LOPA-668540 format. One line per 8 residues: number of its first residue (from 0); for each residue x, y, z of C-alpha. Coordinates in nm, 2 decimals, padded with zeros to 4 digits, always signed. Layout:
NUM	X/Y/Z ~ ...
This chain:
0	+04.04/+02.13/+00.49 ~ +03.70/+02.01/+00.66 ~ +03.37/+02.08/+00.48 ~ +03.03/+02.07/+00.67 ~ +02.75/+01.92/+00.50 ~ +02.56/+02.24/+00.58 ~ +02.66/+02.56/+00.74 ~ +02.38/+02.79/+00.86
8	+02.62/+03.03/+01.02 ~ +02.71/+03.22/+00.67 ~ +02.54/+03.55/+00.69 ~ +02.57/+03.86/+00.48 ~ +02.79/+04.13/+00.61 ~ +02.61/+04.33/+00.88 ~ +02.32/+04.08/+00.91 ~ +02.40/+03.99/+01.25
16	+02.45/+04.34/+01.37 ~ +02.10/+04.43/+01.24 ~ +01.97/+04.10/+01.40 ~ +02.10/+04.18/+01.73 ~ +01.97/+04.53/+01.74 ~ +01.62/+04.40/+01.62 ~ +01.63/+04.16/+01.92 ~ +01.71/+04.43/+02.15
24	+01.45/+04.67/+02.04 ~ +01.17/+04.41/+02.05 ~ +01.28/+04.29/+02.38 ~ +01.27/+04.61/+02.52 ~ +00.91/+04.66/+02.39 ~ +00.80/+04.30/+02.47 ~ +00.72/+04.23/+02.12 ~ +00.71/+03.86/+02.16
32	+00.36/+03.75/+02.00 ~ +00.19/+03.88/+01.69 ~ +00.25/+04.25/+01.59 ~ +00.38/+04.39/+01.28 ~ +00.67/+04.16/+01.22 ~ +00.43/+03.86/+01.19 ~ +00.20/+04.06/+00.95 ~ +00.48/+04.19/+00.74
40	+00.62/+03.83/+00.71 ~ +00.29/+03.70/+00.60 ~ +00.27/+03.96/+00.33 ~ +00.62/+03.90/+00.22 ~ +00.57/+03.52/+00.22 ~ +00.26/+03.55/+00.00 ~ +00.43/+03.78/-00.25 ~ +00.73/+03.51/-00.28
48	+00.47/+03.22/-00.30 ~ +00.23/+03.42/-00.53 ~ -00.07/+03.34/-00.34 ~ -00.35/+03.54/-00.19 ~ -00.29/+03.40/+00.16 ~ -00.01/+03.30/+00.41 ~ -00.06/+03.22/+00.76 ~ +00.25/+03.17/+00.97
56	+00.25/+02.90/+01.24 ~ +00.49/+02.75/+01.49 ~ +00.67/+02.48/+01.26 ~ +00.64/+02.28/+00.94 ~ +00.48/+01.98/+01.11 ~ +00.21/+02.21/+01.23 ~ +00.16/+02.35/+00.89 ~ +00.07/+02.00/+00.74
64	-00.16/+01.95/+01.04 ~ -00.33/+02.28/+00.99 ~ -00.37/+02.21/+00.61 ~ -00.50/+01.87/+00.67 ~ -00.75/+02.00/+00.94 ~ -00.86/+02.28/+00.70 ~ -00.97/+02.07/+00.42 ~ -01.16/+01.86/+00.67
72	-00.94/+01.55/+00.74 ~ -01.04/+01.41/+01.08 ~ -01.09/+01.07/+01.24 ~ -01.09/+00.76/+01.01 ~ -01.06/+00.97/+00.69 ~ -00.82/+00.82/+00.44 ~ -00.51/+01.00/+00.31 ~ -00.26/+00.91/+00.07
80	+00.10/+01.01/+00.09 ~ +00.43/+00.93/-00.07 ~ +00.67/+00.63/+00.07 ~ +00.94/+00.88/+00.02 ~ +00.94/+01.18/+00.26 ~ +01.04/+01.30/+00.59 ~ +00.86/+01.12/+00.89 ~ +00.63/+01.46/+00.98
88	+00.44/+01.40/+00.64 ~ +00.32/+01.05/+00.79 ~ +00.29/+01.19/+01.14 ~ +00.07/+01.47/+01.06 ~ -00.18/+01.24/+00.89 ~ -00.18/+01.02/+01.21 ~ -00.19/+01.32/+01.44 ~ -00.51/+01.47/+01.29
96	-00.68/+01.12/+01.32 ~ -00.63/+01.02/+00.94 ~ -00.57/+00.68/+00.80 ~ -00.25/+00.68/+00.59 ~ -00.17/+00.49/+00.28 ~ +00.17/+00.51/+00.12 ~ +00.25/+00.55/-00.25 ~ +00.56/+00.42/-00.38
104	+00.82/+00.64/-00.59 ~ +00.89/+00.71/-00.95 ~ +01.26/+00.64/-01.01 ~ +01.29/+00.90/-01.26 ~ +01.20/+01.21/-01.08 ~ +01.22/+01.06/-00.72 ~ +00.89/+01.19/-00.63 ~ +00.55/+01.02/-00.57
112	+00.46/+00.78/-00.86 ~ +00.14/+00.93/-01.03 ~ +00.05/+00.61/-01.20 ~ +00.06/+00.44/-00.86 ~ -00.12/+00.72/-00.69 ~ -00.42/+00.71/-00.96 ~ -00.47/+00.34/-00.90 ~ -00.48/+00.40/-00.52
120	-00.72/+00.67/-00.56 ~ -00.97/+00.45/-00.75 ~ -00.93/+00.18/-00.50 ~ -00.92/+00.37/-00.17 ~ -01.13/+00.65/-00.24 ~ -00.95/+00.90/+00.00 ~ -01.07/+01.22/+00.16 ~ -00.72/+01.39/+00.09
128	-00.38/+01.34/-00.04 ~ -00.04/+01.47/+00.05 ~ +00.24/+01.53/-00.24 ~ +00.57/+01.63/-00.12 ~ +00.80/+01.84/-00.33 ~ +01.14/+01.69/-00.24 ~ +01.48/+01.80/-00.28 ~ +01.39/+02.16/-00.40
136	+01.18/+02.06/-00.70 ~ +00.87/+01.86/-00.75 ~ +00.71/+01.58/-00.95 ~ +00.70/+01.59/-01.34 ~ +00.33/+01.51/-01.33 ~ +00.24/+01.82/-01.08 ~ -00.03/+01.97/-01.34 ~ -00.17/+01.61/-01.40
144	-00.17/+01.55/-01.04 ~ -00.38/+01.87/-00.94 ~ -00.61/+01.82/-01.22 ~ -00.68/+01.46/-01.14 ~ -00.73/+01.54/-00.76 ~ -00.99/+01.81/-00.87 ~ -01.17/+01.57/-01.09 ~ -01.19/+01.29/-00.81
152	-01.28/+01.53/-00.53 ~ -00.96/+01.46/-00.35 ~ -00.82/+01.76/-00.14 ~ -00.45/+01.78/-00.24 ~ -00.22/+01.94/+00.04 ~ +00.12/+02.02/-00.12 ~ +00.41/+01.97/+00.14 ~ +00.66/+02.24/+00.03
160	+00.90/+02.22/+00.32 ~ +01.20/+02.18/+00.08 ~ +01.08/+02.40/-00.21 ~ +01.04/+02.77/-00.09 ~ +01.17/+02.97/-00.38 ~ +01.12/+02.70/-00.65 ~ +00.94/+02.78/-00.97 ~ +00.76/+02.58/-01.21
168	+00.70/+02.72/-01.56 ~ +00.81/+03.05/-01.45 ~ +00.56/+03.07/-01.15 ~ +00.60/+03.00/-00.79 ~ +00.53/+02.62/-00.73 ~ +00.29/+02.73/-00.45 ~ +00.08/+02.94/-00.69 ~ -00.16/+02.70/-00.83
176	-00.19/+02.47/-00.53 ~ -00.51/+02.43/-00.34 ~ -00.33/+02.44/-00.02 ~ +00.04/+02.40/+00.05 ~ +00.29/+02.43/+00.34 ~ +00.65/+02.53/+00.42 ~ +00.90/+02.48/+00.70 ~ +01.14/+02.74/+00.84
184	+01.36/+02.49/+01.03 ~ +01.69/+02.66/+01.03 ~ +01.87/+02.42/+00.76 ~ +01.59/+02.52/+00.50 ~ +01.65/+02.77/+00.22 ~ +01.46/+03.02/+00.40 ~ +01.54/+02.93/+00.77 ~ +01.45/+03.09/+01.10
192	+01.64/+03.13/+01.42 ~ +01.44/+02.82/+01.54 ~ +01.13/+02.65/+01.43 ~ +00.85/+02.80/+01.22 ~ +00.63/+02.74/+00.93 ~ +00.35/+02.86/+00.70 ~ +00.04/+02.77/+00.52 ~ -00.04/+02.90/+00.17
200	-00.37/+02.91/-00.02 ~ -00.58/+03.12/-00.26 ~ -00.88/+03.00/-00.11 ~ -01.04/+03.26/+00.15 ~ -01.24/+03.00/+00.34 ~ -00.94/+02.77/+00.39 ~ -00.73/+03.06/+00.50 ~ -01.00/+03.16/+00.75
208	-01.01/+02.83/+00.91 ~ -00.63/+02.77/+00.92 ~ -00.59/+03.11/+01.08 ~ -00.83/+03.02/+01.35 ~ -00.68/+02.67/+01.39 ~ -00.35/+02.83/+01.46 ~ -00.46/+03.01/+01.76 ~ -00.68/+02.77/+01.96
216	-00.98/+02.79/+01.72 ~ -01.07/+03.15/+01.83 ~ -01.34/+03.35/+01.66 ~ -01.30/+03.60/+01.93 ~ -01.07/+03.62/+02.23 ~ -01.28/+03.41/+02.44 ~ -01.50/+03.25/+02.18 ~ -01.38/+02.93/+02.02
224	-01.55/+02.80/+01.72 ~ -01.31/+02.52/+01.65 ~ -01.09/+02.30/+01.84 ~ -00.73/+02.41/+01.75 ~ -00.40/+02.43/+01.92 ~ -00.13/+02.70/+01.99 ~ +00.06/+02.70/+01.67 ~ +00.15/+03.09/+01.65
232	+00.45/+03.18/+01.50 ~ +00.63/+03.41/+01.75 ~ +00.74/+03.76/+01.66 ~ +01.13/+03.70/+01.70 ~ +01.13/+03.43/+01.44 ~ +00.91/+03.65/+01.20 ~ +01.16/+03.92/+01.26 ~ +01.46/+03.68/+01.16
240	+01.26/+03.56/+00.85 ~ +01.19/+03.93/+00.76 ~ +01.55/+04.01/+00.76 ~ +01.64/+03.67/+00.58 ~ +01.39/+03.75/+00.31 ~ +01.58/+04.06/+00.20 ~ +01.86/+03.83/+00.10 ~ +01.69/+03.52/+00.00
248	+01.74/+03.54/-00.39 ~ +02.12/+03.61/-00.34 ~ +02.14/+03.30/-00.11 ~ +01.94/+03.08/-00.38 ~ +02.15/+03.21/-00.64 ~ +02.46/+03.11/-00.44 ~ +02.32/+02.76/-00.39 ~ +02.25/+02.72/-00.74
256	+02.60/+02.81/-00.84 ~ +02.74/+02.55/-00.63 ~ +02.47/+02.30/-00.73 ~ +02.55/+02.36/-01.11 ~ +02.92/+02.29/-01.05 ~ +02.82/+01.96/-00.90 ~ +02.59/+01.89/-01.21 ~ +02.90/+01.94/-01.43
264	+03.18/+01.77/-01.24 ~ +03.01/+01.47/-01.05 ~ +02.93/+01.27/-01.37 ~ +03.29/+01.27/-01.48 ~ +03.38/+01.13/-01.13 ~ +03.14/+00.84/-01.18 ~ +02.87/+00.99/-00.96 ~ +02.52/+00.97/-01.11
272	+02.33/+01.30/-01.06 ~ +01.96/+01.33/-01.05 ~ +01.82/+01.68/-01.20 ~ +01.49/+01.83/-01.18 ~ +01.22/+01.75/-01.42 ~ +01.15/+02.00/-01.71 ~ +00.99/+02.32/-01.61 ~ +01.14/+02.36/-01.28
280	+01.36/+02.62/-01.16 ~ +01.50/+02.48/-00.85 ~ +01.61/+02.65/-00.53 ~ +01.94/+02.48/-00.45 ~ +01.81/+02.30/-00.14 ~ +02.04/+01.98/-00.20 ~ +02.20/+01.79/-00.46 ~ +02.09/+01.44/-00.51
288	+02.30/+01.15/-00.64 ~ +02.23/+00.78/-00.66 ~ +02.53/+00.51/-00.61 ~ +02.53/+00.15/-00.57 ~ +02.42/+00.06/-00.22 ~ +02.72/-00.16/-00.18 ~ +02.95/+00.13/-00.28 ~ +02.79/+00.41/-00.09
296	+02.93/+00.31/+00.24 ~ +03.28/+00.30/+00.10 ~ +03.25/+00.65/-00.06 ~ +03.10/+00.78/+00.28 ~ +03.42/+00.62/+00.47 ~ +03.65/+00.83/+00.24 ~ +03.44/+01.15/+00.31 ~ +03.43/+01.08/+00.67
304	+03.81/+01.03/+00.68 ~ +03.88/+01.35/+00.49 ~ +03.61/+01.55/+00.70 ~ +03.35/+01.60/+00.43 ~ +03.00/+01.62/+00.55 ~ +02.74/+01.41/+00.36 ~ +02.37/+01.31/+00.40 ~ +02.13/+01.05/+00.31
312	+01.78/+01.23/+00.23 ~ +01.61/+01.00/+00.33 ~ +01.74/+00.67/+00.44 ~ +01.44/+00.47/+00.46 ~ +01.07/+00.45/+00.34 ~ +00.77/+00.55/+00.56 ~ +00.63/+00.22/+00.53 ~ +00.93/+00.06/+00.69
320	+00.94/+00.30/+00.99 ~ +00.87/+00.12/+01.32 ~ +00.63/+00.40/+01.42 ~ +00.43/+00.34/+01.11 ~ +00.34/-00.01/+01.18 ~ +00.03/+00.06/+01.41 ~ -00.12/+00.32/+01.16 ~ -00.03/+00.23/+00.82
328	-00.32/+00.07/+00.64 ~ -00.17/-00.01/+00.30 ~ +00.14/+00.04/+00.08 ~ +00.07/+00.09/-00.28 ~ +00.35/+00.00/-00.54 ~ +00.50/-00.34/-00.62 ~ +00.86/-00.22/-00.73 ~ +00.98/-00.12/-00.40
336	+01.15/+00.18/-00.54 ~ +01.12/+00.41/-00.22 ~ +01.32/+00.13/-00.04 ~ +01.58/+00.09/-00.31 ~ +01.64/+00.45/-00.37 ~ +01.68/+00.52/+00.01 ~ +01.96/+00.28/+00.01 ~ +02.13/+00.45/-00.29
344	+02.07/+00.84/-00.25 ~ +02.39/+01.03/-00.14 ~ +02.40/+01.41/-00.07 ~ +02.71/+01.62/-00.07 ~ +02.79/+01.95/+00.10 ~ +02.55/+02.23/-00.02 ~ +02.45/+02.57/+00.13 ~ +02.45/+02.93/+00.05
352	+02.79/+03.11/+00.02 ~ +02.99/+02.78/-00.04 ~ +03.34/+02.84/-00.15 ~ +03.50/+02.70/-00.45 ~ +03.78/+02.57/-00.23 ~ +03.52/+02.36/-00.04 ~ +03.38/+02.21/-00.37 ~ +03.73/+02.14/-00.47
360	+03.79/+01.95/-00.14 ~ +03.46/+01.74/-00.20 ~ +03.57/+01.65/-00.56 ~ +03.93/+01.57/-00.42 ~ +03.78/+01.33/-00.17 ~ +03.57/+01.14/-00.46 ~ +03.89/+01.13/-00.65 ~ +04.07/+00.97/-00.37
368	+03.80/+00.71/-00.33 ~ +03.81/+00.63/-00.72 ~ +04.19/+00.59/-00.70 ~ +04.18/+00.33/-00.41 ~ +03.86/+00.14/-00.52
């Protein structure tokens, strides 16, 4: 039995019927931009995030650019970011005119290394920094990181594209952030029917600036106090997300059930599993295992032969990307952890409503590899 790496077509009974009726109704009434669906979604997102403000936007990359602009990052401003992340994090800094510096990875939690970050702040004196909450959790040093940035007057933007629904010490991970973002790309834990994103904050001024930037910097319909861009979240995406929010906790619980089976079974099959740091209640976004870089292609070959999907999140460091060369100012960290980890990470199938039989197929494939190695 083939098992996909991710399956985003598994909806709750009646979900698609409700969605189809919603699309028909909105189309008949030409409800495509703004309106109640967007405002209702923003209210629902703020409740989940435990923040005062949530501002919808066109996609997760725009959310990062909006947050960077909101805290004042512009041409020539120095910005620190992790060397282990998706390209959009690096790209966003460049797109707003900032100068990117990358920080190596902590091998224990696979997040940005706090000690290396501190050293970089003292040397570079950056305007802002980006921390990325990878894999459905975050750094073990999140409280220290926030405190340090506040003391050093470094605006900390938190890229939460993978952590919607994650809690830290019983609270939403977004709650205590200065400003944070998420993505509603369909493969996310809370995915749209296309692209979408949001910015979260408790700061009223940051929320006002962000909302203006989303819509051409408008202060009134034909008055523009800022140079923004068109990053409005369309109403159909908001409607799909509103329907999905009603089922989100059930989807997260389903993901975590499968994830916990991986935690239990994989070590006995010789696969090293990375679990979130203490205090995190993860959202089941993905599982993270580390294998010998020389062994990984052999395991992947067996998985491919048996129709089992897999992923490498992420297969390379930002500082090694060809597109980074014209813009990267400096890479901090002497151990090359981001490079080493990227060659070792292997992700097995994980998604909402995964069947036990599908998990058994994954374990069967690993056993087949072990029997023939």
